[in-house]
C-alpha positions as CSV (number, residue, x, y, z in Angstrom):
1,M,-18.6,8.8,-25.4
2,S,-15.2,7.7,-24.2
3,Q,-13.0,5.6,-26.1
4,K,-11.7,2.4,-24.6
5,L,-8.0,2.3,-24.4
6,P,-5.9,-0.5,-25.9
7,P,-4.4,-2.9,-23.4
8,R,-0.7,-2.2,-22.5
9,H,2.3,-4.2,-23.7
10,I,4.4,-5.9,-21.1
11,S,7.3,-3.8,-22.1
12,E,5.4,-0.9,-20.4
13,I,5.5,-2.5,-16.9
14,T,6.5,-0.4,-14.0
15,S,7.9,-1.0,-10.7
16,E,4.4,0.0,-9.3
17,D,3.0,-2.8,-11.4
18,L,5.2,-5.3,-10.0
19,L,4.4,-4.5,-6.5
20,V,0.6,-4.8,-7.4
21,I,1.4,-8.1,-9.1
22,E,3.4,-9.4,-5.8
23,E,0.5,-8.3,-3.8
24,M,-2.1,-9.8,-5.8
25,A,0.0,-13.3,-5.9
26,G,0.0,-13.0,-2.2
27,N,-3.6,-12.7,-2.2
28,N,-3.9,-16.0,-4.3
29,K,-5.1,-14.1,-7.5
30,A,-4.6,-15.6,-10.9
31,C,-2.8,-14.3,-14.0
32,K,-5.8,-13.2,-15.8
33,D,-7.0,-11.2,-12.7
34,M,-3.5,-9.2,-12.9
35,I,-4.0,-8.8,-16.6
36,K,-7.4,-7.3,-16.1
37,M,-6.4,-5.1,-13.1
38,L,-3.3,-3.7,-14.6
39,H,-4.8,-3.8,-18.1
40,F,-2.0,-5.6,-19.9
41,D,-2.2,-7.4,-23.2
42,A,-2.6,-11.0,-22.2
43,R,-0.3,-12.6,-24.9
44,S,2.6,-10.3,-23.9
45,F,1.9,-10.8,-20.2
46,M,1.8,-14.6,-20.4
47,R,4.8,-14.7,-22.6
48,E,6.8,-12.7,-20.0
49,F,5.3,-14.8,-17.0
50,R,6.5,-18.0,-18.6
51,N,10.2,-16.4,-18.4
52,K,11.2,-17.7,-15.0
53,E,14.0,-14.9,-15.0
54,S,11.7,-12.1,-15.8
55,E,10.9,-9.4,-13.2
56,L,7.1,-10.2,-13.5
57,Y,7.6,-13.9,-12.7
58,Q,9.9,-13.1,-9.8
59,A,7.4,-10.4,-8.3
60,Y,4.7,-13.4,-8.5
61,K,6.9,-15.8,-6.8
62,R,7.6,-13.4,-4.0
63,G,3.9,-12.8,-3.5
64,Q,3.2,-16.5,-3.4
65,L,6.0,-17.1,-1.2
66,Q,4.6,-14.5,1.3
67,L,1.3,-16.3,1.2
68,E,2.9,-19.5,1.8
69,I,4.7,-17.9,4.8
70,S,1.5,-16.6,6.1
71,E,-0.1,-20.1,5.8
72,E,2.9,-21.9,7.6
73,D,2.5,-19.3,10.4
74,A,-1.3,-20.0,10.9
75,L,-0.5,-23.9,10.7
76,I,2.2,-23.5,13.4
77,D,-0.2,-21.7,15.6
78,K,-2.9,-24.5,15.2
79,I,-0.3,-27.3,15.8
80,A,0.8,-25.6,19.2
81,G,-2.9,-25.7,19.9
82,G,-2.7,-29.4,19.3
83,N,-4.8,-29.6,16.2
84,L,-4.5,-33.0,14.8
85,T,-5.4,-32.0,11.2
86,A,-2.9,-29.4,11.3
87,I,-0.1,-31.7,12.4
88,Q,-1.1,-34.2,9.6
89,I,-0.9,-31.3,7.1
90,S,2.5,-30.3,8.2
91,Q,3.8,-33.7,8.0
92,N,2.6,-34.2,4.6
93,R,4.1,-30.8,3.6
94,K,7.4,-31.9,5.1
95,R,7.4,-35.2,3.0
96,E,6.5,-33.2,-0.1
97,A,9.3,-30.7,0.6
98,H,11.7,-33.6,1.2
99,F,10.8,-35.3,-2.0
100,K,11.2,-32.2,-4.0
101,N,14.5,-31.4,-2.4
102,T,15.6,-34.9,-3.4
103,I,14.4,-34.8,-7.1
104,L,16.5,-31.4,-7.1
105,E,19.6,-32.8,-5.5
106,V,19.6,-36.1,-8.0
107,F,18.3,-34.7,-11.1
108,G,19.0,-31.0,-11.0
109,I,15.5,-29.9,-11.8
């Protein structure tokens, strides 16, 4: 009978783990999926994830950015084809980005 190994603490994270996190974030996977896949202790993982300066969080954000870029590329293709829904989505995203940038400029948050 095999014994189940205890979950790893986040202090044991490797560069390979960070690549997996980036890839999983790029596939829109949640933290709980990453914790399960990489066999990390959920508490230490989430504590590290909440630190916006951590390597873990940065890897997650890189993966999300790659996903956003892929989605934008697909949206641009649809806009070029005259898809009205894609045009509306693009306009809404533009307004949202402008709003977020204005908030950042005015309040620094």
